[in-house]
C-alpha positions in Angstrom: 4.5 14.3 -15.3 4.9 18.1 -16.9 8.2 19.1 -17.7 9.4 22.8 -17.7 10.1 24.4 -21.2 14.0 24.1 -20.6 13.7 20.3 -19.5 11.4 19.4 -22.5 14.0 21.2 -24.8 16.9 19.5 -23.3 15.5 16.3 -23.7 14.2 16.6 -27.4 17.7 18.2 -28.2 19.2 15.1 -26.6 17.1 13.1 -28.7 18.0 14.6 -32.1 21.7 14.2 -30.9 21.4 10.4 -30.5 19.0 10.2 -33.5 21.9 11.6 -35.7 24.5 9.2 -34.2 25.7 11.6 -31.7 28.0 13.8 -33.7 30.2 16.3 -32.1 29.8 19.9 -32.3 26.3 20.0 -33.3 24.8 20.5 -29.7 23.6 24.2 -30.6 21.8 23.1 -33.8 20.1 20.5 -31.8 19.2 23.0 -29.1 17.6 25.4 -31.8 15.8 22.7 -33.4 14.3 21.5 -30.1 13.5 25.3 -29.2 11.8 25.8 -32.6 9.6 22.5 -32.0 8.5 23.6 -28.7 7.5 26.8 -29.9 5.5 25.2 -32.6 3.7 23.1 -30.1 3.2 25.9 -27.7 1.5 27.6 -30.9 -0.8 25.0 -31.9 -1.7 23.8 -28.4 -5.6 23.6 -27.8 -7.2 25.5 -24.8 -8.1 23.2 -21.7 -11.6 23.1 -22.6 -11.4 23.1 -26.4 -13.2 26.3 -27.0 -10.4 27.8 -29.4 -10.8 24.7 -31.5 -14.5 25.1 -31.3 -14.2 28.8 -32.6 -11.6 27.5 -35.4 -14.0 24.9 -36.6 -16.9 27.2 -36.8 -14.8 29.8 -38.6 -13.8 27.1 -41.2 -17.3 25.9 -41.8 -18.3 29.7 -42.5 -15.4 29.9 -44.9 -16.5 26.7 -46.5 -19.9 27.9 -47.1 -18.8 30.9 -48.4 -16.8 29.4 -50.9 -19.4 27.2 -52.0 -21.6 30.1 -52.4 -19.4 32.0 -54.7 -18.7 28.7 -56.6 -22.6 28.4 -57.2 -22.8 32.1 -58.4 -19.8 31.7 -60.6 -21.0 28.5 -62.5 -24.0 30.2 -63.8 -23.6 33.9 -64.2 -26.7 35.8 -64.5 -29.0 33.4 -63.0 -30.0 32.8 -59.3 -28.7 29.4 -58.3 -30.4 27.8 -55.3 -27.6 27.2 -52.6 -26.3 23.7 -52.2 -27.3 23.6 -48.6 -31.2 24.4 -49.5 -31.1 21.1 -52.0 -29.4 18.7 -49.4 
């Protein structure tokens, strides 16, 4: 079952309130905390087909290879160093 945004936030705020021992006067804080958590979940949610995750992984791989190449060049200045990928 899918909850609306407000229903999810209300349930999460209630859970936070209960977890803190049901303190008086903290409803606004719990609601704000639940709202922040909901927004974070929305921002990090992957697409249904996973295409955004695949693109992020590809970009991460490119960044890691570039960092390895920079590291290889800095280990021996002035000399051409074969790529670690070619040695594998």
